[in-house]
C-alpha positions, 0 to 999 in steps of 0.5 A, a space after each residue: 553164885 557170887 563170891 566177893 574177894 577183898 583184894 588188898 588195896 594199894 590206894 585208897 578205895 574209891 566209891 563203888 558203882 552199885 552195878 560193879 558189885 555183881 562183876 566177879 574176878 576172872 580167876 574165880 570165874 575160871 575155877 567155877 567153870 573148871 571144877 574137874 580140873 581143879 580136883 585133878 590138880 589138887 590130887 596130883 600136886 601133893 603126890 609130885 611134892 612127896 615123890 620129889 622129897 622121897 627121891 632127895 631123901 633116898 640119896 642120903 640114906 644107905 638102907 632102903 625104906 621098909 615100906 612103900 610110900 602110901 598113896 595120898 588119900 583122895 581129896 574130897 570130891 565135889 558134886 562134879 563127877 570125878 575122874 580116876 587119878 593115877 597113883 604114883 608108884 612107891 620109890 625105893 632107894 637104890 641099895 649100894 652094892 655090898 663092899 667085898 670082904 677083905 681077904 684075910 692077910 696071910 700070917 707072917 712066916 716066922 723069921 729064921 733065927 739068925 745064925 751066930 756070927 763066926 768069930 773073926 779070924 785074927 789079923 795077921 801081923 803086918 810084915 815089912 815089905 820085902 827089900 828089893 833084890 840087891 843086884 850084884 855089883 858085877 852086873 852093874 859094872 859089866 860095861 866098864 869091866 868089858 872096856 878095861 878087863 875085857 880088852 886086857 884079856 884080849 890083848 894078852 892072850 897067851 903072850 909073854 910080856 915083852 917090849 911090844 906087849 908093853 907098848 900095846 898095854 900102854 896104849 890101852 891104859 891111856 884110852 881107858 879113862 884112867 888118866 895119864 898119871 894113873 896109866 903111867 903108874 900101872 904100866 910101871 908096876 907091870 914092868 917091875 913085877 910082871 916082866 917076862 911073865 905070862 898073861 895071868 901074871 900081868 892080870 894079877 899084878 894089875 888087879 893088885 895095883 888097882 885094889 891098892 889105889 882104891 883101898 886108899 879111898 875106902 871110907 873109914 867108920 860106919 856108913 851114914 855116921 853123923 858128927 853133930 845134930 844137925 849133921 850138915 852135908 853140903 853137896 856140890 857138882 856141875 849140872 847134869 852130874 846127878 847131884 839132886 838125885 843123889 841128894 834125894 837117895 841119900 836123904 832116903 837112906 838117912 830116913 830109913 835109918 831112923 833119922 829126921 832130914 831137912 833138905 835145902 834147895 840151894 840150886 836156884 839157877 837150874 830150871 826145875 831143880 827146886 821142883 825135883 828136890 821137892 818131889 824127893 822130899 815128898 817121896 822120902 817124907 822130909 821138909 824142903 827149904 826153898 826160895 824163888 827161882 834165881 834167889 840167893 843160894 846162901 840164903 837158902 843154906 842159912 834158912 835150912 840150918 835154921 829150920 833143921 835146928 828149930 825142928 830138931 832134925 838129925 841131918 841137913 843136906 844142902 844142894 848148891 848151884 852147878 852152873 858155875 864153871 870158872 874158878 873165881 865165881 865158884 870160889 866166891 859162891 861156895 865160900 859165902 855158903 860155907 860162911 853162912 852155914 858156920 854161923 849157927 854151927 861152927 863145925 858146919 858143913 860136916 861133910 862136903 860131897 862132890 858128885 861126878 858123872 862117870 860117863 864124862 870120863 877124864 872130864 870128871 878128873 878136871 871137875 874134881 881138880 877145879 872143886 878141890 882148889 876152891 873148897 875142901 872136898 871130904 868125899 866123892 860120889 860117882 854116879 851112873 856107873 851102871 850105864 858107863 863104859 868109863 867107870 875106870 875113872 874112879 881109879 884115876 880119881 883115887 890115885 890123883 886126889 886120894 879123896 874118899 869115895 863115899 858112894 857109887 851110883 849103879 841104878 835108879 833105885 834108892 838102894 842103888 846108891 851104895 857105899 863104896 867098897 874097894 874089894 867088892 868093886 875090884 872083884 866086880 871089875 875083874 868079874 870075880 865072885 
């Protein structure tokens, strides 16, 4: 059997030799020689293709096919004896594991009904802070009392007043920081009124004489009274006398009485004086007018009065430098400040307070003498009486100058800058209630 296959020609056909027409192609020859293998391949290849297609389709579906894949019909057999061909097993897509059913969520418990909020208790009405306990003056003057009255009681004992006793009494009074003039005055009073008397008589006479001198310097009128708006207070004194601290306490007392205060930091020469007054200003809640260190105190005084007028303050308190120890510079400085203060307020300063440290004893009398010569002092402030054994100097100041003693400092608190009361002071000095 000869089969001729016409192959597509890439080139123009050439003339054929008649002998070549009987020659067959090699592929045709192989097919004719292996008919059985050809039949087997014809049966297997379609099955393989079907198997591959089913596997690919089975991965994309979730449910398996209900019927197995049927085996393909056997191809027509050739006359050649056929051999049995294996049939491919049906492919069943893998069934995915069923997802577990979600557990039913528990029913939420009903929220309890909120309890009614209790009505808020009414806030207690604000109460004023309790004022600090006022320490009795006799406790503050204990050291001065021991120095003066204690020594007097020890001296007198049960003795009668005679020349020897008067001589010892004179020595004691001269060393009690009363000043020479006051010591002589008290001794003369004892000679006149208690000569020949006993110790109790001498004590009674001295007490009355001291009260008489201090009553002369008892301030008249209401404490913290003002004479203008603003009421201008000029404060003078040497460094270390407690001047700046007394200004701060005085400002606090004015503020507590409902008055608006402006402070002038005129002590521009002492280190930290301005800062110290600013601390008091912050504590009290009042404005402080200041300038650079070493500035002109008169300029500060002028600015303070201007600020007090502009801010409608009730009181203006002006600090001054305390470094001037000689008469001429002090007079020039204080005179300049007074002139500046009176430019806008002709009556200013309404008060000029001299602050003296009682610890300096008779030196306080010397300072008072110097300041009274250069300016008009209207009131005294005696500081540090609580820690001094020389508080008797107040008697000498009252006797020699007759200047009202406005305030006495007997502690660190604002309440310890107290109004001077002659009877209270004498009672405390002689330890009487």
